[in-house]
C-alpha positions in Angstrom: 28.0 -61.0 78.4 31.2 -61.2 76.3 30.9 -62.1 72.7 32.7 -65.5 73.3 30.2 -66.2 76.1 27.3 -65.6 73.8 28.9 -67.9 71.2 29.1 -70.7 73.8 25.5 -70.2 74.7 24.5 -70.4 71.0 26.6 -73.6 70.7 24.9 -75.1 73.8 21.4 -74.4 72.4 22.5 -76.0 69.1 23.6 -79.1 71.0 20.3 -79.4 72.8 18.4 -79.0 69.5 20.6 -81.7 67.9 19.8 -84.1 70.7 16.1 -83.4 70.5 15.9 -83.7 66.7 17.8 -87.0 66.7 14.9 -88.5 68.7 12.7 -87.9 65.6 15.4 -89.2 63.3 15.5 -92.4 65.3 11.8 -92.7 65.2 11.5 -92.4 61.4 14.3 -94.9 60.8 13.1 -97.5 63.4 12.0 -99.9 60.6 15.1 -99.6 58.6 17.9 -102.1 58.6 20.5 -102.1 61.3 23.2 -101.0 58.8 21.0 -98.1 57.6 20.3 -96.9 61.1 24.1 -97.1 61.9 25.1 -95.1 58.9 22.4 -92.4 59.5 23.4 -92.1 63.1 27.1 -91.7 62.3 26.5 -89.2 59.6 24.0 -87.2 61.7 26.4 -86.9 64.7 29.5 -86.3 62.5 27.8 -83.3 60.9 26.5 -82.1 64.3 29.9 -82.4 66.1 31.7 -80.7 63.2 29.2 -77.9 63.3 29.7 -77.5 67.1 33.5 -77.3 66.6 33.3 -74.7 63.8 30.9 -72.6 65.8 32.9 -72.7 69.0 36.2 -72.0 67.2 35.1 -69.0 65.2 35.6 -66.3 67.9 39.1 -67.6 68.8 40.7 -68.4 65.4 41.6 -65.4 63.4 42.0 -67.4 60.2 38.3 -68.4 60.3 37.3 -64.8 60.8 39.0 -63.7 57.6 38.3 -66.9 55.5 35.7 -66.1 52.8 34.9 -69.8 52.3 34.3 -70.3 56.0 32.4 -67.0 56.6 30.3 -67.4 53.5 29.6 -71.0 53.0 30.4 -73.0 56.1 28.8 -70.5 58.4 25.8 -70.1 56.1 25.3 -73.9 56.0 25.5 -74.0 59.8 22.8 -71.4 60.0 20.7 -73.2 57.5 21.1 -76.5 59.4 20.2 -74.7 62.7 17.1 -73.1 61.2 16.0 -76.4 59.6 16.3 -78.2 62.9 14.6 -75.4 64.7 11.6 -75.6 62.2 11.5 -79.4 62.6 11.6 -79.1 66.4 8.4 -77.1 66.3 6.5 -80.1 64.8 8.2 -82.5 67.2 7.3 -80.3 70.2 3.6 -80.0 69.1 3.4 -83.8 68.9 5.2 -84.2 72.3 2.7 -81.8 73.9 -0.2 -83.6 72.3 1.0 -87.0 73.5 1.8 -85.6 76.9 -1.8 -84.5 77.3 -3.0 -88.0 76.2 -0.7 -89.6 78.7 -1.9 -87.4 81.5 -5.6 -88.0 80.6 -4.9 -91.8 80.5 -3.1 -91.7 83.8 -5.9 -90.0 85.7 -8.6 -92.0 83.8 -7.0 -95.3 84.7 -6.3 -94.2 88.3 -10.0 -93.3 88.8 -11.0 -96.8 87.6 -12.2 -95.7 84.1 -11.1 -97.6 81.0 -8.9 -95.7 78.5 -8.5 -97.4 75.2 -5.2 -96.7 73.3 -5.5 -99.5 70.8 -2.2 -100.8 71.9 -0.4 -97.6 71.1 2.4 -96.2 73.2 0.8 -92.9 74.5 4.1 -91.0 74.9 5.7 -92.2 71.7 6.2 -89.7 68.9 4.0 -89.7 65.8 6.0 -90.9 62.8 3.8 -88.7 60.6 4.7 -85.5 62.5 8.3 -86.6 62.6 8.4 -86.9 58.9 6.6 -83.6 58.5 9.1 -81.8 60.7 12.1 -83.3 58.9 10.5 -82.5 55.6 9.9 -78.9 56.4 13.4 -78.5 57.8 14.9 -80.1 54.7 12.8 -77.8 52.5 14.1 -74.8 54.3 17.7 -76.0 54.0 17.2 -76.7 50.3 15.8 -73.1 49.8 18.9 -71.7 51.5 21.1 -73.8 49.2 19.1 -72.6 46.1 19.7 -69.0 47.2 23.4 -69.3 46.7 22.8 -68.8 43.0 21.0 -65.5 43.4 23.7 -63.4 45.2 24.8 -61.6 42.0 21.3 -61.5 40.4 21.2 -57.6 40.5 17.8 -55.9 40.0 17.2 -52.4 38.8 14.6 -50.5 40.9 13.3 -47.3 39.2 11.5 -44.8 41.5 10.0 -41.5 40.5 9.5 -39.0 43.3 7.7 -35.7 43.1 8.6 -32.8 45.4 6.9 -29.4 45.1 9.9 -27.7 46.8 12.5 -29.2 44.4 14.3 -26.4 42.6 13.5 -26.3 38.8 17.1 -26.9 37.8 17.0 -30.3 39.6 13.7 -31.5 38.2 14.4 -34.6 36.2 17.7 -35.3 37.9 18.6 -39.0 38.0 20.2 -40.3 41.3 21.6 -43.8 41.7 21.9 -45.4 45.1 23.9 -48.4 45.9 24.4 -49.7 49.4 26.0 -52.5 51.4 28.7 -53.6 48.9 30.4 -55.9 51.5 33.4 -56.5 49.2 34.9 -59.0 51.7 32.1 -61.5 50.7 32.6 -61.4 46.9 34.1 -64.4 45.2 33.1 -63.7 41.6 34.7 -60.6 40.2 33.1 -60.8 36.7 29.6 -60.9 38.3 30.4 -57.8 40.3 31.7 -56.0 37.2 28.4 -56.9 35.5 26.5 -55.2 38.4 28.6 -52.1 38.2 28.1 -52.0 34.4 24.3 -52.2 35.0 24.6 -49.1 37.2 26.7 -47.1 34.7 24.4 -47.9 31.8 21.7 -45.9 33.6 23.9 -42.8 33.2 22.9 -41.2 36.6 23.7 -37.6 37.3 24.6 -38.4 40.9 25.6 -41.6 42.7 25.1 -42.1 46.4 26.6 -45.0 48.4 25.0 -45.5 51.8 27.6 -47.6 53.7 29.2 -51.0 54.4 31.9 -51.0 51.8 33.6 -53.9 53.6 32.7 -56.5 56.1 35.5 -55.6 58.6 38.8 -54.7 57.0 39.9 -52.2 54.5 42.0 -54.8 52.6 38.8 -56.4 51.4 38.7 -53.8 48.7 42.1 -54.5 47.3 40.8 -56.8 44.6 37.9 -54.6 43.7 39.4 -51.1 43.5 39.7 -51.4 39.7 36.0 -52.3 39.6 34.5 -49.6 41.8 36.8 -46.8 40.6 34.6 -46.9 37.5 31.7 -45.7 39.5 31.5 -42.1 38.4 28.8 -39.5 37.7 28.8 -35.9 36.4 27.7 -34.5 39.8 30.0 -36.8 41.7 29.8 -39.9 43.9 29.2 -39.4 47.7 29.4 -42.0 50.3 29.0 -42.7 54.1 30.2 -45.4 56.5 28.0 -48.2 57.7 28.2 -50.2 60.9 30.5 -52.9 59.4 33.0 -50.3 58.2 34.2 -49.7 61.7 35.4 -53.2 62.2 33.3 -53.7 65.4 32.6 -57.3 64.7 36.0 -58.9 64.9 38.8 -58.9 67.5 41.7 -56.6 66.8 45.2 -56.8 68.4 44.8 -53.3 69.8 42.5 -50.3 69.8 45.1 -48.5 67.6 44.9 -51.3 65.0 41.2 -50.9 64.8 41.4 -47.1 64.4 44.1 -47.4 61.8 41.8 -49.7 59.8 39.0 -47.1 59.7 41.5 -44.4 58.6 42.8 -46.6 55.8 39.2 -47.3 54.7 38.6 -43.6 54.5 41.6 -43.5 52.1 40.0 -46.2 50.0 37.0 -43.9 49.5 39.3 -41.1 48.5 41.2 -43.4 46.1 37.9 -44.3 44.5 37.2 -40.5 44.2 34.1 -40.9 46.3 33.5 -38.0 48.6 33.1 -39.5 52.0 30.7 -37.5 54.2 31.5 -37.7 57.9 28.7 -35.9 59.8 28.7 -33.1 57.3 26.9 -31.7 54.3 27.7 -30.4 50.8 25.8 -28.1 48.6 25.0 -29.3 45.1 24.5 -26.6 42.5 23.0 -26.6 39.1 22.1 -23.7 36.8 21.9 -21.3 39.7 19.8 -23.5 42.0 21.1 -25.4 45.0 20.1 -28.3 47.3 21.8 -29.8 50.4 23.2 -33.3 50.7 24.0 -34.6 54.2 25.9 -37.7 55.2 26.4 -39.0 58.7 28.2 -41.9 60.3 26.3 -44.9 61.4 23.4 -44.2 63.8 21.2 -47.1 64.8 18.3 -47.2 67.2 18.1 -51.0 67.3 20.1 -53.5 69.4 23.7 -52.7 69.9 24.3 -50.9 66.7 26.6 -47.9 67.1 25.5 -44.3 67.3 28.5 -42.6 65.7 26.4 -40.2 63.6 26.0 -36.6 64.6 23.1 -34.8 63.0 24.0 -31.7 65.1 27.1 -31.4 63.0 25.7 -32.3 59.6 22.5 -30.3 59.6 23.6 -26.7 60.5 24.0 -24.6 57.4 21.4 -26.5 55.4 18.4 -24.5 56.7 18.3 -22.0 53.9 18.2 -24.6 51.1 14.7 -25.6 49.9 15.5 -29.3 49.4 17.5 -31.7 51.5 18.7 -35.3 51.1 20.2 -37.3 54.0 22.4 -40.4 53.7 22.1 -42.4 56.9 23.0 -46.1 56.8 20.5 -47.5 59.3 16.8 -46.9 58.5 15.9 -47.0 62.2 17.4 -43.5 62.4 14.4 -42.2 60.4 11.8 -42.7 63.1 14.1 -42.3 66.1 15.6 -38.9 65.2 15.2 -37.6 61.6 11.4 -37.3 61.4 10.7 -35.9 64.9 13.7 -33.5 64.9 14.4 -32.7 61.3 11.0 -32.5 59.5 12.5 -30.5 56.6 14.6 -33.4 55.4 12.8 -34.4 52.2 14.5 -37.7 51.4 16.6 -40.1 53.5 18.5 -42.9 51.8 19.5 -46.0 53.9 20.5 -49.6 53.5 21.7 -51.9 56.3 18.9 -54.5 56.5 19.6 -56.3 53.1 15.9 -57.3 53.5 17.6 -60.1 55.5 18.4 -61.6 52.0 15.5 -63.8 52.6 11.7 -63.2 52.1 8.9 -62.9 49.7 8.4 -59.9 47.5 5.7 -59.5 44.9 3.7 -56.6 43.5 1.1 -57.1 46.2 2.9 -58.7 49.1 6.2 -58.2 50.8 7.5 -60.1 53.8 10.7 -60.9 55.5 11.7 -62.0 59.1 13.6 -58.7 59.3 10.4 -56.8 59.6 10.0 -58.1 63.1 13.0 -55.8 64.0 12.7 -53.0 61.5 9.5 -51.2 60.6 11.2 -49.9 57.4 13.3 -52.6 55.9 13.1 -52.5 52.1 11.8 -50.1 49.5 10.0 -46.8 49.8 8.2 -45.3 52.8 6.4 -42.0 53.3 5.3 -40.1 56.3 3.7 -36.7 55.5 6.0 -34.9 53.1 9.1 -37.0 54.0 10.4 -40.1 52.2 12.7 -42.9 53.2 14.1 -45.4 50.8 15.8 -48.6 52.2 18.1 -50.2 49.7 18.2 -54.0 49.7 21.9 -54.0 49.2 24.4 -54.6 46.4 26.3 -57.3 48.2 25.8 -59.9 50.9 27.2 -61.0 54.3 26.7 -64.0 56.5 24.5 -65.9 54.1 26.1 -66.0 50.7 22.8 -65.9 48.8 19.5 -64.3 48.3 16.0 -65.9 48.5 13.2 -63.7 47.4 15.0 -60.4 48.3 17.4 -59.8 45.5 20.4 -57.4 45.4 19.5 -54.0 43.9 20.6 -50.8 42.3 18.1 -48.0 42.9 17.6 -45.2 40.4 15.6 -42.2 41.5 14.1 -39.6 39.2 13.2 -36.5 41.0 10.4 -34.4 39.5 
């Protein structure tokens, strides 16, 4: 199905949910004044219809695709409203099923001549209590989404110490910083981004690794932030890779050539920042006579329709003789699908991509996000045997311009 067809399907589902939820809204306002009921009805359907129009128009209007305000806030509020109504619909459906069962029992009981007492209640009517409960839960979810708008630049430092017996002596104690998923096209507060970069630089890392998604779609998104991220430097260099968004796969281009030119210009952005972009290749890092291998591949995702541009068969050869290996691969699903079974001597893989869905719960003892239903490894450190994977929660944001529970991060590794 074409992307526009999927969009129409989503819009149709949203319309059906709106009609269904409105039945509960009517129920809870049945005792209100006629004027109150009229105003609530007008406001409800005005918001619903505007949401339908915005959703349907997005694939067809180029201006909406590049508008930060629309992509960040309007689209996020639409998603929040959809999720709120979806949550509310669960309560409404439970009560509808319950009352449907009561109606069926009453029908057959009366038909058989038995008496069914309903105390004058309408068996198939919806419970006002559950209607209020559903609306309350949905409103709470929407309020949580709105609260999260204030967390999108609330950068957190994550310090991770990792011990490797095969790490050369010269590299013991090395400090490596990882940032990922900058998504510069979403930023609207430059001083806040500068603050995040300064937090990174204050750590004084020896090496900085960026694991993809510099932009949302277009290379021009970096124009206003070149003077911010060109400050990202380290004694042993800054190395980077491309993520799935860097290829411009999620918007419509006037031609294949235009899309290809965008990727080429984005590569030049990395060069202008003096970041060494690794495209299915490796480099050797040397220190005091010792050496380790650093690999970087293009995006390779095992989930959904994410692209498989990465080629380990190009990046890996030549690294065999080095005792310690780091791989930068944007999508963490690559670890289980290819890296662990085929490259067991890769010691550490660094990824991003998931953002922890920018929504979840994370404490010292508990970690949860809806994204874990799709990704086994979605945030933080994972270990299988002697191999480690770290999934960065992302520096930036996309789609939803906020963070709830899963905050933006800068990861600092100390290898010992």
